[in-house]
mmCIF file of the N, C-alpha and C atoms, coordinates in Angstrom:
data_MODEL
# 
_entry.id   MODEL 
# 
loop_
_atom_site.group_PDB 
_atom_site.id 
_atom_site.type_symbol 
_atom_site.label_atom_id 
_atom_site.label_alt_id 
_atom_site.label_comp_id 
_atom_site.label_asym_id 
_atom_site.label_entity_id 
_atom_site.label_seq_id 
_atom_site.pdbx_PDB_ins_code 
_atom_site.Cartn_x 
_atom_site.Cartn_y 
_atom_site.Cartn_z 
_atom_site.occupancy 
_atom_site.B_iso_or_equiv 
_atom_site.pdbx_formal_charge 
_atom_site.auth_seq_id 
_atom_site.auth_comp_id 
_atom_site.auth_asym_id 
_atom_site.auth_atom_id 
_atom_site.pdbx_PDB_model_num 
ATOM 1   N N  . MET A 1 1  ? 0.852   -1.164 0.000   1.00 0.00 ? 1  MET A N  1 
ATOM 2   C CA . MET A 1 1  ? 0.000   0.000  0.000   1.00 0.00 ? 1  MET A CA 1 
ATOM 3   C C  . MET A 1 1  ? 0.902   1.232  0.000   1.00 0.00 ? 1  MET A C  1 
ATOM 4   N N  . SER A 1 2  ? 0.445   2.268  -0.652  1.00 0.00 ? 2  SER A N  1 
ATOM 5   C CA . SER A 1 2  ? 1.264   3.466  -0.741  1.00 0.00 ? 2  SER A CA 1 
ATOM 6   C C  . SER A 1 2  ? 0.977   4.433  0.403   1.00 0.00 ? 2  SER A C  1 
ATOM 7   N N  . ARG A 1 3  ? 1.882   5.372  0.583   1.00 0.00 ? 3  ARG A N  1 
ATOM 8   C CA . ARG A 1 3  ? 1.734   6.424  1.589   1.00 0.00 ? 3  ARG A CA 1 
ATOM 9   C C  . ARG A 1 3  ? 1.937   7.755  0.885   1.00 0.00 ? 3  ARG A C  1 
ATOM 10  N N  . THR A 1 4  ? 1.027   8.682  1.130   1.00 0.00 ? 4  THR A N  1 
ATOM 11  C CA . THR A 1 4  ? 1.106   9.996  0.505   1.00 0.00 ? 4  THR A CA 1 
ATOM 12  C C  . THR A 1 4  ? 1.110   11.076 1.576   1.00 0.00 ? 4  THR A C  1 
ATOM 13  N N  . THR A 1 5  ? 1.690   12.208 1.261   1.00 0.00 ? 5  THR A N  1 
ATOM 14  C CA . THR A 1 5  ? 1.654   13.343 2.181   1.00 0.00 ? 5  THR A CA 1 
ATOM 15  C C  . THR A 1 5  ? 0.827   14.488 1.608   1.00 0.00 ? 5  THR A C  1 
ATOM 16  N N  . THR A 1 6  ? 0.245   14.288 0.437   1.00 0.00 ? 6  THR A N  1 
ATOM 17  C CA . THR A 1 6  ? -0.486  15.392 -0.191  1.00 0.00 ? 6  THR A CA 1 
ATOM 18  C C  . THR A 1 6  ? -1.909  15.054 -0.603  1.00 0.00 ? 6  THR A C  1 
ATOM 19  N N  . ALA A 1 7  ? -2.105  14.011 -1.369  1.00 0.00 ? 7  ALA A N  1 
ATOM 20  C CA . ALA A 1 7  ? -3.419  13.738 -1.975  1.00 0.00 ? 7  ALA A CA 1 
ATOM 21  C C  . ALA A 1 7  ? -4.202  12.718 -1.164  1.00 0.00 ? 7  ALA A C  1 
ATOM 22  N N  . TYR A 1 8  ? -4.728  13.124 -0.014  1.00 0.00 ? 8  TYR A N  1 
ATOM 23  C CA . TYR A 1 8  ? -5.420  12.171 0.837   1.00 0.00 ? 8  TYR A CA 1 
ATOM 24  C C  . TYR A 1 8  ? -6.918  12.456 0.906   1.00 0.00 ? 8  TYR A C  1 
ATOM 25  N N  . ASP A 1 9  ? -7.647  11.434 1.338   1.00 0.00 ? 9  ASP A N  1 
ATOM 26  C CA . ASP A 1 9  ? -9.081  11.540 1.588   1.00 0.00 ? 9  ASP A CA 1 
ATOM 27  C C  . ASP A 1 9  ? -9.286  10.984 2.994   1.00 0.00 ? 9  ASP A C  1 
ATOM 28  N N  . ALA A 1 10 ? -9.518  11.859 3.946   1.00 0.00 ? 10 ALA A N  1 
ATOM 29  C CA . ALA A 1 10 ? -9.606  11.458 5.348   1.00 0.00 ? 10 ALA A CA 1 
ATOM 30  C C  . ALA A 1 10 ? -10.715 10.446 5.615   1.00 0.00 ? 10 ALA A C  1 
ATOM 31  N N  . SER A 1 11 ? -11.694 10.338 4.722   1.00 0.00 ? 11 SER A N  1 
ATOM 32  C CA . SER A 1 11 ? -12.788 9.401  4.947   1.00 0.00 ? 11 SER A CA 1 
ATOM 33  C C  . SER A 1 11 ? -12.418 7.961  4.586   1.00 0.00 ? 11 SER A C  1 
ATOM 34  N N  . ILE A 1 12 ? -11.365 7.764  3.801   1.00 0.00 ? 12 ILE A N  1 
ATOM 35  C CA . ILE A 1 12 ? -10.995 6.403  3.402   1.00 0.00 ? 12 ILE A CA 1 
ATOM 36  C C  . ILE A 1 12 ? -9.529  6.053  3.647   1.00 0.00 ? 12 ILE A C  1 
ATOM 37  N N  . ASP A 1 13 ? -8.678  7.044  3.832   1.00 0.00 ? 13 ASP A N  1 
ATOM 38  C CA . ASP A 1 13 ? -7.253  6.788  4.025   1.00 0.00 ? 13 ASP A CA 1 
ATOM 39  C C  . ASP A 1 13 ? -6.918  6.734  5.517   1.00 0.00 ? 13 ASP A C  1 
ATOM 40  N N  . LEU A 1 14 ? -5.837  6.068  5.864   1.00 0.00 ? 14 LEU A N  1 
ATOM 41  C CA . LEU A 1 14 ? -5.403  5.877  7.244   1.00 0.00 ? 14 LEU A CA 1 
ATOM 42  C C  . LEU A 1 14 ? -4.311  6.889  7.573   1.00 0.00 ? 14 LEU A C  1 
ATOM 43  N N  . PHE A 1 15 ? -4.550  7.725  8.586   1.00 0.00 ? 15 PHE A N  1 
ATOM 44  C CA . PHE A 1 15 ? -3.568  8.734  8.979   1.00 0.00 ? 15 PHE A CA 1 
ATOM 45  C C  . PHE A 1 15 ? -2.264  8.079  9.414   1.00 0.00 ? 15 PHE A C  1 
ATOM 46  N N  . SER A 1 16 ? -1.153  8.700  9.063   1.00 0.00 ? 16 SER A N  1 
ATOM 47  C CA . SER A 1 16 ? 0.175   8.192  9.388   1.00 0.00 ? 16 SER A CA 1 
ATOM 48  C C  . SER A 1 16 ? 1.050   9.357  9.842   1.00 0.00 ? 16 SER A C  1 
ATOM 49  N N  . PRO A 1 17 ? 1.329   9.446  11.138  1.00 0.00 ? 17 PRO A N  1 
ATOM 50  C CA . PRO A 1 17 ? 2.163   10.554 11.606  1.00 0.00 ? 17 PRO A CA 1 
ATOM 51  C C  . PRO A 1 17 ? 3.604   10.396 11.137  1.00 0.00 ? 17 PRO A C  1 
ATOM 52  N N  . ALA A 1 18 ? 4.304   11.509 11.086  1.00 0.00 ? 18 ALA A N  1 
ATOM 53  C CA . ALA A 1 18 ? 5.726   11.481 10.757  1.00 0.00 ? 18 ALA A CA 1 
ATOM 54  C C  . ALA A 1 18 ? 6.450   10.594 11.760  1.00 0.00 ? 18 ALA A C  1 
ATOM 55  N N  . ASP A 1 19 ? 7.489   9.903  11.299  1.00 0.00 ? 19 ASP A N  1 
ATOM 56  C CA . ASP A 1 19 ? 8.291   9.035  12.166  1.00 0.00 ? 19 ASP A CA 1 
ATOM 57  C C  . ASP A 1 19 ? 9.697   8.987  11.588  1.00 0.00 ? 19 ASP A C  1 
ATOM 58  N N  . SER A 1 20 ? 10.580  9.771  12.164  1.00 0.00 ? 20 SER A N  1 
ATOM 59  C CA . SER A 1 20 ? 11.941  9.869  11.617  1.00 0.00 ? 20 SER A CA 1 
ATOM 60  C C  . SER A 1 20 ? 12.692  8.548  11.668  1.00 0.00 ? 20 SER A C  1 
ATOM 61  N N  . THR A 1 21 ? 12.320  7.644  12.575  1.00 0.00 ? 21 THR A N  1 
ATOM 62  C CA . THR A 1 21 ? 13.011  6.351  12.639  1.00 0.00 ? 21 THR A CA 1 
ATOM 63  C C  . THR A 1 21 ? 12.704  5.486  11.422  1.00 0.00 ? 21 THR A C  1 
ATOM 64  N N  . LEU A 1 22 ? 11.601  5.788  10.734  1.00 0.00 ? 22 LEU A N  1 
ATOM 65  C CA . LEU A 1 22 ? 11.238  5.059  9.518   1.00 0.00 ? 22 LEU A CA 1 
ATOM 66  C C  . LEU A 1 22 ? 11.533  5.861  8.253   1.00 0.00 ? 22 LEU A C  1 
ATOM 67  N N  . GLY A 1 23 ? 12.065  7.062  8.415   1.00 0.00 ? 23 GLY A N  1 
ATOM 68  C CA . GLY A 1 23 ? 12.320  7.917  7.259   1.00 0.00 ? 23 GLY A CA 1 
ATOM 69  C C  . GLY A 1 23 ? 11.080  8.662  6.785   1.00 0.00 ? 23 GLY A C  1 
ATOM 70  N N  . LEU A 1 24 ? 10.038  8.677  7.609   1.00 0.00 ? 24 LEU A N  1 
ATOM 71  C CA . LEU A 1 24 ? 8.795   9.377  7.260   1.00 0.00 ? 24 LEU A CA 1 
ATOM 72  C C  . LEU A 1 24 ? 8.876   10.767 7.875   1.00 0.00 ? 24 LEU A C  1 
ATOM 73  N N  . THR A 1 25 ? 9.304   11.733 7.102   1.00 0.00 ? 25 THR A N  1 
ATOM 74  C CA . THR A 1 25 ? 9.605   13.065 7.635   1.00 0.00 ? 25 THR A CA 1 
ATOM 75  C C  . THR A 1 25 ? 8.394   13.977 7.742   1.00 0.00 ? 25 THR A C  1 
ATOM 76  N N  . LYS A 1 26 ? 7.273   13.589 7.130   1.00 0.00 ? 26 LYS A N  1 
ATOM 77  C CA . LYS A 1 26 ? 6.059   14.399 7.188   1.00 0.00 ? 26 LYS A CA 1 
ATOM 78  C C  . LYS A 1 26 ? 4.874   13.526 7.575   1.00 0.00 ? 26 LYS A C  1 
ATOM 79  N N  . ASP A 1 27 ? 3.860   14.149 8.206   1.00 0.00 ? 27 ASP A N  1 
ATOM 80  C CA . ASP A 1 27 ? 2.610   13.443 8.410   1.00 0.00 ? 27 ASP A CA 1 
ATOM 81  C C  . ASP A 1 27 ? 2.069   13.031 7.048   1.00 0.00 ? 27 ASP A C  1 
ATOM 82  N N  . GLY A 1 28 ? 1.370   11.908 7.001   1.00 0.00 ? 28 GLY A N  1 
ATOM 83  C CA . GLY A 1 28 ? 0.847   11.437 5.721   1.00 0.00 ? 28 GLY A CA 1 
ATOM 84  C C  . GLY A 1 28 ? -0.346  10.526 5.914   1.00 0.00 ? 28 GLY A C  1 
ATOM 85  N N  . TRP A 1 29 ? -0.635  9.740  4.872   1.00 0.00 ? 29 TRP A N  1 
ATOM 86  C CA . TRP A 1 29 ? -1.795  8.860  4.843   1.00 0.00 ? 29 TRP A CA 1 
ATOM 87  C C  . TRP A 1 29 ? -1.454  7.592  4.082   1.00 0.00 ? 29 TRP A C  1 
ATOM 88  N N  . TRP A 1 30 ? -1.835  6.425  4.635   1.00 0.00 ? 30 TRP A N  1 
ATOM 89  C CA . TRP A 1 30 ? -1.744  5.162  3.913   1.00 0.00 ? 30 TRP A CA 1 
ATOM 90  C C  . TRP A 1 30 ? -2.990  5.079  3.048   1.00 0.00 ? 30 TRP A C  1 
ATOM 91  N N  . SER A 1 31 ? -2.819  4.750  1.772   1.00 0.00 ? 31 SER A N  1 
ATOM 92  C CA . SER A 1 31 ? -3.951  4.807  0.851   1.00 0.00 ? 31 SER A CA 1 
ATOM 93  C C  . SER A 1 31 ? -3.942  3.660  -0.150  1.00 0.00 ? 31 SER A C  1 
ATOM 94  N N  . HIS A 1 32 ? -5.134  3.138  -0.440  1.00 0.00 ? 32 HIS A N  1 
ATOM 95  C CA . HIS A 1 32 ? -5.305  2.135  -1.491  1.00 0.00 ? 32 HIS A CA 1 
ATOM 96  C C  . HIS A 1 32 ? -5.323  2.787  -2.867  1.00 0.00 ? 32 HIS A C  1 
ATOM 97  N N  . ARG A 1 33 ? -5.602  4.062  -2.909  1.00 0.00 ? 33 ARG A N  1 
ATOM 98  C CA . ARG A 1 33 ? -5.896  4.733  -4.176  1.00 0.00 ? 33 ARG A CA 1 
ATOM 99  C C  . ARG A 1 33 ? -4.681  4.878  -5.088  1.00 0.00 ? 33 ARG A C  1 
ATOM 100 N N  . PHE A 1 34 ? -3.496  4.659  -4.599  1.00 0.00 ? 34 PHE A N  1 
ATOM 101 C CA . PHE A 1 34 ? -2.304  4.867  -5.419  1.00 0.00 ? 34 PHE A CA 1 
ATOM 102 C C  . PHE A 1 34 ? -1.499  3.589  -5.629  1.00 0.00 ? 34 PHE A C  1 
ATOM 103 N N  . ILE A 1 35 ? -2.120  2.434  -5.426  1.00 0.00 ? 35 ILE A N  1 
ATOM 104 C CA . ILE A 1 35 ? -1.419  1.171  -5.635  1.00 0.00 ? 35 ILE A CA 1 
ATOM 105 C C  . ILE A 1 35 ? -1.189  0.980  -7.139  1.00 0.00 ? 35 ILE A C  1 
ATOM 106 N N  . ARG A 1 36 ? 0.047   0.755  -7.510  1.00 0.00 ? 36 ARG A N  1 
ATOM 107 C CA . ARG A 1 36 ? 0.424   0.561  -8.908  1.00 0.00 ? 36 ARG A CA 1 
ATOM 108 C C  . ARG A 1 36 ? 1.420   -0.590 -9.008  1.00 0.00 ? 36 ARG A C  1 
ATOM 109 N N  . SER A 1 37 ? 1.417   -1.253 -10.128 1.00 0.00 ? 37 SER A N  1 
ATOM 110 C CA . SER A 1 37 ? 2.422   -2.274 -10.375 1.00 0.00 ? 37 SER A CA 1 
ATOM 111 C C  . SER A 1 37 ? 3.742   -1.579 -10.706 1.00 0.00 ? 37 SER A C  1 
ATOM 112 N N  . ILE A 1 38 ? 4.805   -2.087 -10.116 1.00 0.00 ? 38 ILE A N  1 
ATOM 113 C CA . ILE A 1 38 ? 6.134   -1.552 -10.395 1.00 0.00 ? 38 ILE A CA 1 
ATOM 114 C C  . ILE A 1 38 ? 7.022   -2.739 -10.732 1.00 0.00 ? 38 ILE A C  1 
ATOM 115 N N  . ARG A 1 39 ? 7.662   -2.674 -11.862 1.00 0.00 ? 39 ARG A N  1 
ATOM 116 C CA . ARG A 1 39 ? 8.516   -3.778 -12.304 1.00 0.00 ? 39 ARG A CA 1 
ATOM 117 C C  . ARG A 1 39 ? 9.751   -3.916 -11.415 1.00 0.00 ? 39 ARG A C  1 
ATOM 118 N N  . LYS A 1 40 ? 10.054  -5.161 -11.079 1.00 0.00 ? 40 LYS A N  1 
ATOM 119 C CA . LYS A 1 40 ? 11.188  -5.427 -10.195 1.00 0.00 ? 40 LYS A CA 1 
ATOM 120 C C  . LYS A 1 40 ? 12.491  -4.864 -10.759 1.00 0.00 ? 40 LYS A C  1 
ATOM 121 N N  . ARG A 1 41 ? 12.619  -4.824 -12.063 1.00 0.00 ? 41 ARG A N  1 
ATOM 122 C CA . ARG A 1 41 ? 13.857  -4.298 -12.642 1.00 0.00 ? 41 ARG A CA 1 
ATOM 123 C C  . ARG A 1 41 ? 14.069  -2.831 -12.282 1.00 0.00 ? 41 ARG A C  1 
ATOM 124 N N  . LEU A 1 42 ? 12.977  -2.145 -11.878 1.00 0.00 ? 42 LEU A N  1 
ATOM 125 C CA . LEU A 1 42 ? 13.090  -0.745 -11.482 1.00 0.00 ? 42 LEU A CA 1 
ATOM 126 C C  . LEU A 1 42 ? 13.374  -0.570 -9.995  1.00 0.00 ? 42 LEU A C  1 
ATOM 127 N N  . THR A 1 43 ? 13.116  -1.615 -9.208  1.00 0.00 ? 43 THR A N  1 
ATOM 128 C CA . THR A 1 43 ? 13.265  -1.479 -7.756  1.00 0.00 ? 43 THR A CA 1 
ATOM 129 C C  . THR A 1 43 ? 14.172  -2.530 -7.132  1.00 0.00 ? 43 THR A C  1 
ATOM 130 N N  . GLY A 1 44 ? 14.649  -3.463 -7.904  1.00 0.00 ? 44 GLY A N  1 
ATOM 131 C CA . GLY A 1 44 ? 15.406  -4.583 -7.357  1.00 0.00 ? 44 GLY A CA 1 
ATOM 132 C C  . GLY A 1 44 ? 16.873  -4.319 -7.099  1.00 0.00 ? 44 GLY A C  1 
ATOM 133 N N  . HIS A 1 45 ? 17.309  -3.091 -7.247  1.00 0.00 ? 45 HIS A N  1 
ATOM 134 C CA . HIS A 1 45 ? 18.718  -2.769 -7.048  1.00 0.00 ? 45 HIS A CA 1 
ATOM 135 C C  . HIS A 1 45 ? 18.861  -1.646 -6.024  1.00 0.00 ? 45 HIS A C  1 
ATOM 136 N N  . PRO A 1 46 ? 19.697  -1.828 -5.017  1.00 0.00 ? 46 PRO A N  1 
ATOM 137 C CA . PRO A 1 46 ? 19.831  -0.829 -3.952  1.00 0.00 ? 46 PRO A CA 1 
ATOM 138 C C  . PRO A 1 46 ? 20.151  0.592  -4.441  1.00 0.00 ? 46 PRO A C  1 
ATOM 139 N N  . HIS A 1 47 ? 20.897  0.709  -5.522  1.00 0.00 ? 47 HIS A N  1 
ATOM 140 C CA . HIS A 1 47 ? 21.233  2.052  -6.002  1.00 0.00 ? 47 HIS A CA 1 
ATOM 141 C C  . HIS A 1 47 ? 20.055  2.723  -6.721  1.00 0.00 ? 47 HIS A C  1 
ATOM 142 N N  . ASP A 1 48 ? 19.049  1.934  -7.138  1.00 0.00 ? 48 ASP A N  1 
ATOM 143 C CA . ASP A 1 48 ? 17.861  2.491  -7.796  1.00 0.00 ? 48 ASP A CA 1 
ATOM 144 C C  . ASP A 1 48 ? 16.724  2.761  -6.816  1.00 0.00 ? 48 ASP A C  1 
ATOM 145 N N  . CYS A 1 49 ? 16.621  1.931  -5.800  1.00 0.00 ? 49 CYS A N  1 
ATOM 146 C CA . CYS A 1 49 ? 15.506  2.027  -4.856  1.00 0.00 ? 49 CYS A CA 1 
ATOM 147 C C  . CYS A 1 49 ? 16.005  1.558  -3.498  1.00 0.00 ? 49 CYS A C  1 
ATOM 148 N N  . ALA A 1 50 ? 16.538  2.459  -2.735  1.00 0.00 ? 50 ALA A N  1 
ATOM 149 C CA . ALA A 1 50 ? 17.134  2.100  -1.453  1.00 0.00 ? 50 ALA A CA 1 
ATOM 150 C C  . ALA A 1 50 ? 16.091  1.597  -0.457  1.00 0.00 ? 50 ALA A C  1 
ATOM 151 N N  . TYR A 1 51 ? 16.430  0.543  0.251   1.00 0.00 ? 51 TYR A N  1 
ATOM 152 C CA . TYR A 1 51 ? 15.584  0.022  1.319   1.00 0.00 ? 51 TYR A CA 1 
ATOM 153 C C  . TYR A 1 51 ? 15.763  0.942  2.516   1.00 0.00 ? 51 TYR A C  1 
ATOM 154 N N  . LEU A 1 52 ? 14.660  1.468  3.054   1.00 0.00 ? 52 LEU A N  1 
ATOM 155 C CA . LEU A 1 52 ? 14.760  2.426  4.145   1.00 0.00 ? 52 LEU A CA 1 
ATOM 156 C C  . LEU A 1 52 ? 14.376  1.865  5.507   1.00 0.00 ? 52 LEU A C  1 
ATOM 157 N N  . ALA A 1 53 ? 13.319  1.058  5.572   1.00 0.00 ? 53 ALA A N  1 
ATOM 158 C CA . ALA A 1 53 ? 12.873  0.587  6.881   1.00 0.00 ? 53 ALA A CA 1 
ATOM 159 C C  . ALA A 1 53 ? 11.815  -0.496 6.740   1.00 0.00 ? 53 ALA A C  1 
ATOM 160 N N  . THR A 1 54 ? 11.566  -1.190 7.824   1.00 0.00 ? 54 THR A N  1 
ATOM 161 C CA . THR A 1 54 ? 10.460  -2.127 7.948   1.00 0.00 ? 54 THR A CA 1 
ATOM 162 C C  . THR A 1 54 ? 9.470   -1.522 8.926   1.00 0.00 ? 54 THR A C  1 
ATOM 163 N N  . ILE A 1 55 ? 8.208   -1.552 8.581   1.00 0.00 ? 55 ILE A N  1 
ATOM 164 C CA . ILE A 1 55 ? 7.194   -1.003 9.470   1.00 0.00 ? 55 ILE A CA 1 
ATOM 165 C C  . ILE A 1 55 ? 7.080   -1.928 10.682  1.00 0.00 ? 55 ILE A C  1 
ATOM 166 N N  . PRO A 1 56 ? 7.292   -1.404 11.891  1.00 0.00 ? 56 PRO A N  1 
ATOM 167 C CA . PRO A 1 56 ? 7.236   -2.236 13.091  1.00 0.00 ? 56 PRO A CA 1 
ATOM 168 C C  . PRO A 1 56 ? 5.808   -2.434 13.602  1.00 0.00 ? 56 PRO A C  1 
ATOM 169 N N  . GLU A 1 57 ? 5.648   -3.425 14.457  1.00 0.00 ? 57 GLU A N  1 
ATOM 170 C CA . GLU A 1 57 ? 4.377   -3.615 15.167  1.00 0.00 ? 57 GLU A CA 1 
ATOM 171 C C  . GLU A 1 57 ? 4.250   -2.519 16.219  1.00 0.00 ? 57 GLU A C  1 
ATOM 172 N N  . PRO A 1 58 ? 3.087   -2.057 16.566  1.00 0.00 ? 58 PRO A N  1 
ATOM 173 C CA . PRO A 1 58 ? 1.778   -2.464 16.091  1.00 0.00 ? 58 PRO A CA 1 
ATOM 174 C C  . PRO A 1 58 ? 1.344   -1.753 14.802  1.00 0.00 ? 58 PRO A C  1 
ATOM 175 N N  . LEU A 1 59 ? 2.156   -0.806 14.304  1.00 0.00 ? 59 LEU A N  1 
ATOM 176 C CA . LEU A 1 59 ? 1.786   -0.075 13.089  1.00 0.00 ? 59 LEU A CA 1 
ATOM 177 C C  . LEU A 1 59 ? 1.587   -1.023 11.915  1.00 0.00 ? 59 LEU A C  1 
ATOM 178 N N  . LYS A 1 60 ? 2.437   -2.020 11.775  1.00 0.00 ? 60 LYS A N  1 
ATOM 179 C CA . LYS A 1 60 ? 2.331   -2.970 10.660  1.00 0.00 ? 60 LYS A CA 1 
ATOM 180 C C  . LYS A 1 60 ? 0.953   -3.624 10.639  1.00 0.00 ? 60 LYS A C  1 
ATOM 181 N N  . SER A 1 61 ? 0.495   -4.113 11.777  1.00 0.00 ? 61 SER A N  1 
ATOM 182 C CA . SER A 1 61 ? -0.825  -4.756 11.844  1.00 0.00 ? 61 SER A CA 1 
ATOM 183 C C  . SER A 1 61 ? -1.947  -3.780 11.531  1.00 0.00 ? 61 SER A C  1 
ATOM 184 N N  . THR A 1 62 ? -1.815  -2.541 11.978  1.00 0.00 ? 62 THR A N  1 
ATOM 185 C CA . THR A 1 62 ? -2.831  -1.522 11.712  1.00 0.00 ? 62 THR A CA 1 
ATOM 186 C C  . THR A 1 62 ? -2.931  -1.242 10.217  1.00 0.00 ? 62 THR A C  1 
ATOM 187 N N  . VAL A 1 63 ? -1.791  -1.090 9.557   1.00 0.00 ? 63 VAL A N  1 
ATOM 188 C CA . VAL A 1 63 ? -1.773  -0.816 8.116   1.00 0.00 ? 63 VAL A CA 1 
ATOM 189 C C  . VAL A 1 63 ? -2.314  -2.024 7.340   1.00 0.00 ? 63 VAL A C  1 
ATOM 190 N N  . LEU A 1 64 ? -1.900  -3.235 7.707   1.00 0.00 ? 64 LEU A N  1 
ATOM 191 C CA . LEU A 1 64 ? -2.393  -4.434 7.028   1.00 0.00 ? 64 LEU A CA 1 
ATOM 192 C C  . LEU A 1 64 ? -3.893  -4.615 7.228   1.00 0.00 ? 64 LEU A C  1 
ATOM 193 N N  . ASP A 1 65 ? -4.379  -4.327 8.421   1.00 0.00 ? 65 ASP A N  1 
ATOM 194 C CA . ASP A 1 65 ? -5.815  -4.417 8.686   1.00 0.00 ? 65 ASP A CA 1 
ATOM 195 C C  . ASP A 1 65 ? -6.579  -3.426 7.810   1.00 0.00 ? 65 ASP A C  1 
ATOM 196 N N  . HIS A 1 66 ? -6.055  -2.224 7.694   1.00 0.00 ? 66 HIS A N  1 
ATOM 197 C CA . HIS A 1 66 ? -6.684  -1.208 6.844   1.00 0.00 ? 66 HIS A CA 1 
ATOM 198 C C  . HIS A 1 66 ? -6.700  -1.676 5.386   1.00 0.00 ? 66 HIS A C  1 
ATOM 199 N N  . TYR A 1 67 ? -5.601  -2.265 4.947   1.00 0.00 ? 67 TYR A N  1 
ATOM 200 C CA . TYR A 1 67 ? -5.495  -2.758 3.567   1.00 0.00 ? 67 TYR A CA 1 
ATOM 201 C C  . TYR A 1 67 ? -6.507  -3.874 3.287   1.00 0.00 ? 67 TYR A C  1 
ATOM 202 N N  . LYS A 1 68 ? -6.627  -4.801 4.212   1.00 0.00 ? 68 LYS A N  1 
ATOM 203 C CA . LYS A 1 68 ? -7.492  -5.959 4.020   1.00 0.00 ? 68 LYS A CA 1 
ATOM 204 C C  . LYS A 1 68 ? -8.978  -5.649 4.181   1.00 0.00 ? 68 LYS A C  1 
ATOM 205 N N  . ASN A 1 69 ? -9.316  -4.675 5.002   1.00 0.00 ? 69 ASN A N  1 
ATOM 206 C CA . ASN A 1 69 ? -10.709 -4.436 5.363   1.00 0.00 ? 69 ASN A CA 1 
ATOM 207 C C  . ASN A 1 69 ? -11.310 -3.159 4.808   1.00 0.00 ? 69 ASN A C  1 
ATOM 208 N N  . ARG A 1 70 ? -10.670 -2.536 3.893   1.00 0.00 ? 70 ARG A N  1 
ATOM 209 C CA . ARG A 1 70 ? -11.193 -1.283 3.342   1.00 0.00 ? 70 ARG A CA 1 
ATOM 210 C C  . ARG A 1 70 ? -11.882 -1.533 2.059   1.00 0.00 ? 70 ARG A C  1 
# 
């Protein structure tokens, strides 16, 4: 699921506060509306798409629940 800091809809998107430990420097929103297919050849190399963080619990469960039940 994608996260945006600009184009959100508070009635359907999940609020996500900034968290510098995850590299999230601004408040934002987890959203289904921007899910797109991205070819692995564009993201499978560290110099093209750096890995920044893993979403920790309990946030991970909250985001997954929102994804599955929206």
